[in-house]
C-alpha positions as CSV (number, residue, x, y, z in Angstrom):
1,X,24.9,72.3,-97.3
2,X,27.4,75.2,-99.1
3,X,28.4,77.3,-96.7
4,X,26.2,80.8,-95.9
5,X,28.3,83.7,-98.0
6,X,26.8,86.7,-96.2
7,X,28.6,88.8,-93.7
8,X,28.7,87.7,-89.9
9,X,26.2,90.0,-88.3
10,X,26.6,88.7,-85.0
11,X,29.5,86.7,-83.2
12,X,29.4,85.6,-79.7
13,X,32.1,83.4,-77.8
14,X,32.1,81.9,-74.4
15,X,29.4,84.2,-73.5
16,X,28.7,84.0,-69.8
17,X,26.0,85.4,-67.8
18,X,25.3,84.5,-63.9
19,X,23.0,85.9,-61.4
20,X,23.1,85.5,-57.8
21,X,26.1,82.6,-58.2
22,X,23.7,80.6,-61.0
23,X,24.9,80.5,-63.8
24,X,22.6,81.4,-66.6
25,X,24.5,81.7,-69.6
26,X,27.2,79.0,-70.2
27,X,29.5,79.6,-72.8
28,X,27.4,80.5,-75.5
29,X,28.9,80.4,-79.0
30,X,26.4,82.4,-81.7
31,X,27.0,82.9,-85.1
32,X,23.5,85.4,-86.8
33,X,24.5,86.2,-90.1
34,X,23.2,89.4,-92.2
35,X,19.2,89.1,-93.5
36,X,19.2,85.9,-91.4
37,X,16.3,85.2,-89.1
38,X,16.6,83.2,-85.6
39,X,14.2,82.8,-83.1
40,X,15.0,81.8,-79.9
41,X,12.8,79.5,-77.8
42,X,13.5,78.0,-74.3
43,X,11.4,77.3,-70.8
44,X,10.7,80.3,-68.4
45,X,13.7,81.2,-67.3
46,X,16.5,79.6,-69.3
47,X,18.0,82.8,-70.1
48,X,16.5,83.8,-73.7
49,X,16.2,87.2,-72.6
50,X,19.3,87.6,-70.5
51,X,20.8,86.6,-74.0
52,X,19.1,89.6,-75.6
53,X,20.2,92.0,-73.4
54,X,23.1,91.1,-73.8
55,X,23.3,91.5,-77.3
56,X,21.6,94.9,-77.0
57,X,24.5,95.9,-75.0
58,X,21.8,96.6,-72.1
59,X,23.1,94.2,-68.7
60,X,25.3,97.3,-67.5
61,X,26.4,95.3,-64.4
62,X,25.8,92.1,-64.7
63,X,28.6,89.6,-64.0
64,X,30.0,87.8,-67.0
65,X,32.4,86.6,-69.5
66,X,33.1,85.8,-73.1
67,X,32.8,88.2,-76.3
68,X,30.1,90.0,-78.0
69,X,30.7,91.6,-81.6
70,X,27.7,93.2,-82.8
71,X,26.8,96.2,-85.2
72,X,26.5,99.7,-84.0
73,X,23.2,100.1,-86.1
74,X,20.6,97.9,-83.9
75,X,17.1,98.0,-82.1
76,X,15.0,96.5,-79.7
77,X,10.7,96.0,-79.6
78,X,9.9,94.6,-76.8
79,X,7.0,92.6,-76.0
80,X,5.1,96.0,-74.8
81,X,5.8,99.1,-77.9
82,X,6.6,101.4,-74.9
83,X,5.4,104.1,-76.5
84,X,5.5,107.8,-74.8
85,X,2.4,108.1,-74.1
86,X,2.4,112.2,-74.3
87,X,4.0,112.1,-77.6
88,X,2.0,111.4,-81.0
89,X,2.3,108.1,-82.6
90,X,4.7,110.3,-85.8
91,X,6.6,111.9,-82.6
92,X,7.5,108.7,-80.9
93,X,8.5,107.1,-84.7
94,X,11.0,109.6,-85.0
95,X,11.9,110.4,-81.4
96,X,16.0,110.7,-81.4
97,X,16.4,110.6,-85.0
98,X,18.7,113.1,-87.0
99,X,18.7,114.7,-90.2
100,X,16.5,116.9,-92.0
101,X,14.4,114.1,-93.7
102,X,13.7,112.2,-90.3
103,X,10.1,113.3,-90.3
104,X,9.4,112.0,-93.9
105,X,11.3,109.1,-93.0
106,X,9.0,108.6,-90.1
107,X,5.6,108.9,-92.6
108,X,7.3,106.3,-94.6
109,X,7.9,103.9,-91.7
110,X,4.7,104.2,-90.5
111,X,3.4,103.9,-94.4
112,X,4.7,100.9,-94.0
113,X,3.3,99.4,-91.2
114,X,-0.1,100.6,-92.2
115,X,-0.7,103.1,-90.4
116,X,-0.6,106.2,-92.7
117,X,-2.9,109.1,-91.8
118,X,-2.2,108.1,-87.7
119,X,1.2,110.0,-87.3
120,X,-1.5,112.5,-85.5
121,X,-3.1,110.0,-83.4
122,X,-2.1,109.8,-79.4
123,X,-0.9,106.4,-78.4
124,X,-3.6,105.5,-76.5
125,X,-5.8,105.9,-79.4
126,X,-4.4,103.0,-80.8
127,X,-5.4,99.4,-80.3
128,X,-2.3,96.6,-79.0
129,X,-1.5,95.5,-82.4
130,X,-1.5,99.2,-83.7
131,X,1.0,100.6,-81.5
132,X,3.4,97.4,-82.0
133,X,3.3,98.4,-85.6
134,X,4.1,101.9,-84.3
135,X,7.2,100.0,-82.5
136,X,8.0,98.3,-85.5
137,X,8.1,101.3,-87.9
138,X,10.2,103.3,-84.6
139,X,12.5,100.3,-84.7
140,X,13.0,100.0,-88.2
141,X,13.1,103.7,-89.4
142,X,16.8,103.8,-88.2
143,X,17.5,100.6,-90.3
144,X,19.8,98.3,-88.6
145,X,21.1,95.4,-89.5
146,X,20.3,93.9,-86.4
147,X,16.9,93.6,-85.2
148,X,16.4,92.5,-81.6
149,X,12.6,91.2,-80.6
150,X,11.8,90.2,-77.4
151,X,8.5,88.1,-77.7
152,X,7.0,91.4,-79.2
153,X,3.3,89.3,-80.2
154,X,2.8,87.6,-76.9
155,X,0.3,89.8,-75.9
156,X,-1.6,90.1,-78.7
157,X,-4.7,88.2,-79.5
158,X,-3.7,85.1,-81.9
159,X,-5.5,86.5,-85.6
160,X,-3.4,90.1,-84.6
161,X,-0.6,88.1,-84.0
162,X,-0.8,85.9,-87.4
163,X,-1.4,89.6,-89.3
164,X,1.9,90.8,-87.4
165,X,3.9,87.5,-88.4
166,X,3.3,88.9,-92.0
167,X,3.7,92.4,-91.5
168,X,7.2,91.3,-89.8
169,X,8.1,89.2,-92.6
170,X,7.2,91.5,-95.3
171,X,9.5,94.5,-93.3
172,X,12.6,92.0,-92.7
173,X,11.9,91.5,-96.4
174,X,12.4,95.0,-98.0
175,X,15.0,95.9,-94.8
176,X,17.0,93.0,-94.7
177,X,18.2,93.2,-91.0
178,X,19.3,90.4,-88.6
179,X,16.7,89.2,-86.6
180,X,17.0,87.9,-83.2
181,X,13.4,86.8,-82.3
182,X,12.8,85.6,-78.3
183,X,9.7,83.7,-78.0
184,X,7.6,81.2,-76.4
185,X,6.0,79.9,-79.2
186,X,7.1,77.1,-81.3
187,X,4.6,78.0,-84.1
188,X,5.9,81.1,-84.2
189,X,9.0,80.4,-84.5
190,X,8.7,77.8,-87.5
191,X,6.2,80.3,-89.3
192,X,9.4,83.0,-89.6
193,X,12.6,81.9,-88.9
194,X,15.6,80.5,-91.0
195,X,16.9,78.8,-88.1
196,X,15.4,78.2,-84.2
197,X,17.7,77.6,-81.2
198,X,16.4,75.6,-78.1
199,X,18.5,77.4,-75.0
200,X,18.4,75.2,-72.0
201,X,20.5,75.0,-68.8
202,X,22.2,77.9,-70.6
203,X,23.4,76.5,-73.6
204,X,21.9,75.8,-77.1
205,X,20.3,72.1,-76.9
206,X,19.1,72.2,-80.1
207,X,19.8,73.8,-83.6
208,X,17.3,73.2,-86.3
209,X,17.2,74.9,-90.1
210,X,13.8,75.6,-90.9
211,X,14.1,74.2,-94.7
212,X,10.7,75.3,-96.4
213,X,9.3,78.2,-97.8
214,X,7.1,80.7,-97.0
215,X,3.9,81.0,-96.5
216,X,5.0,78.2,-94.0
217,X,0.8,77.3,-93.5
218,X,0.7,75.6,-96.7
219,X,3.5,73.0,-95.2
220,X,1.5,71.4,-92.5
221,X,3.2,67.6,-93.0
222,X,6.5,69.6,-93.2
223,X,6.7,71.3,-90.2
224,X,4.9,69.1,-88.2
225,X,8.1,67.1,-88.1
226,X,9.8,70.2,-86.5
227,X,7.1,71.3,-84.0
228,X,7.7,67.5,-82.7
229,X,11.6,67.8,-82.1
230,X,11.3,71.6,-80.7
231,X,8.4,70.5,-78.1
232,X,10.4,66.9,-77.0
233,X,13.0,69.9,-76.9
234,X,11.0,72.0,-74.0
235,X,10.1,69.4,-72.5
236,X,6.5,68.8,-73.7
237,X,5.2,65.5,-74.3
238,X,3.5,64.5,-77.8
239,X,1.0,61.9,-77.6
240,X,1.0,59.8,-80.5
């Protein structure tokens, strides 16, 4: 395969993080290129969120070593929407946004996630899926070069999750950030990512490039092979 000519957005070298004398990340070398969508899988406690927080520079005071290169323009989406309950939807989206056009940019972002007309709603008037749409709008309105997503759809029902997958693909195709998605869901990783990494005992045990066109729900046979490899890497026994 020809080398990807897109510029590097993320680069780590020898990244280490530990807690209570236990190594959680053990010499992680990672590169993510502009516009690339990478999914990160791993068992509970494998260090997925630790890696994401390190890239977000939210782990101050955690013992570690190594180097991290990330863009200044980055955004984080968490499993819960983390909306301010006392602020209306539009105010949540433009919180901290500078410029005379901030309000208009916020309205545009809400329209992109299908929430035009809900600008003055309170967060508690929205469903869980709608709240995550607001969270996506808040992240992407800043045009980040790197989007870090920590299980953003983990609390949603299956149908809403499928809809959110489609929305995230559309938004990423338009805004072209590099994406690192932390997930426990193998099918979600295969459906969305260009590349899937499995973190195990502090290092990458598996790296798979998913070379299947979207929508991947139309390629059940092709995705089955990737699914088997990833499940086995996660210690899930598969019956023949």
